[in-house]
C-alpha positions as CSV (number, residue, x, y, z in Angstrom):
1,M,12.6,22.9,-2.8
2,E,9.5,22.1,-4.2
3,Q,7.3,19.4,-4.0
4,N,4.9,18.0,-6.0
5,L,2.4,15.9,-4.9
6,L,1.2,12.9,-7.2
7,I,-2.1,10.2,-6.1
8,D,-1.8,7.1,-8.8
9,T,-3.2,3.8,-8.5
10,I,-0.2,1.2,-7.2
11,S,2.0,-0.2,-9.8
12,H,5.2,-3.2,-9.6
13,A,7.4,-0.2,-9.4
14,D,5.9,0.7,-5.9
15,I,5.7,-2.8,-4.3
16,D,9.2,-2.1,-2.3
17,A,8.2,1.3,-0.6
18,I,4.8,-0.5,-0.1
19,I,6.0,-3.5,2.2
20,K,8.6,-0.8,3.5
21,F,5.6,1.4,4.5
22,K,3.1,-1.5,6.1
23,T,6.0,-3.1,7.9
24,N,7.1,-0.2,9.7
25,L,3.4,0.9,10.3
26,A,3.1,-3.0,11.7
27,K,5.8,-2.4,14.1
28,E,4.7,1.2,15.5
29,T,1.3,0.5,16.1
30,E,1.1,-3.2,17.0
31,N,5.0,-3.8,17.8
32,V,5.1,-6.9,15.3
33,D,7.4,-7.8,13.0
34,L,5.6,-9.1,9.6
35,Q,7.5,-11.6,7.3
36,P,8.5,-10.5,4.3
37,E,6.9,-13.5,2.4
38,I,4.1,-13.1,3.3
39,I,3.7,-9.3,3.1
40,S,5.2,-9.2,-0.2
41,K,2.3,-11.5,-1.5
42,A,0.1,-9.5,-0.3
43,V,1.3,-6.1,-1.8
44,R,2.0,-7.9,-5.0
45,Y,-1.9,-9.3,-5.0
46,L,-3.1,-5.8,-4.8
47,A,-0.9,-4.5,-7.5
48,E,-2.5,-7.0,-9.6
49,N,-6.0,-7.3,-8.8
50,P,-7.2,-4.0,-9.6
51,K,-10.4,-4.8,-9.7
52,H,-10.7,-6.6,-6.0
53,I,-9.0,-4.1,-4.5
54,F,-8.6,-0.4,-5.1
55,S,-5.8,1.2,-4.0
56,L,-3.6,4.4,-4.3
57,V,-0.2,5.7,-3.7
58,A,0.9,8.9,-2.7
59,K,4.1,9.9,-4.4
60,V,6.2,13.0,-3.8
61,N,8.5,13.8,-6.2
62,T,7.8,10.3,-7.7
63,E,8.9,8.6,-5.0
64,P,6.2,6.4,-2.7
65,A,5.4,8.5,0.4
66,G,1.8,6.7,1.5
67,E,-0.8,4.4,0.4
68,I,-4.7,3.8,1.0
69,V,-6.4,0.4,0.2
70,A,-10.3,-0.3,0.0
71,V,-11.2,-3.8,0.3
72,E,-15.0,-5.3,-0.3
73,E,-16.1,-7.3,2.4
74,N,-19.4,-8.6,2.6
75,S,-21.2,-6.0,-0.1
76,E,-19.7,-3.3,1.7
77,R,-16.7,-1.3,1.3
78,V,-14.3,-1.5,4.0
79,L,-11.1,1.1,4.0
80,I,-7.7,-0.7,5.4
81,T,-4.9,1.7,6.1
């Protein structure tokens, strides 16, 4: 089966998948259970504020498969995954 990869900016359609990515990553790497209401607010902020936060989502066959975020902090670019 052929798979198509697309890199795009985060949209509202990607929010649920990104919440799941961040929740799973926190659990796997730090054994932390993120609170859904807090992580949901943060991810929505990413989608709604592209001037302050640069975020991309990777999609395989139109389904979100991963994401990367860069934010400005102290006038420097900081990478957050």
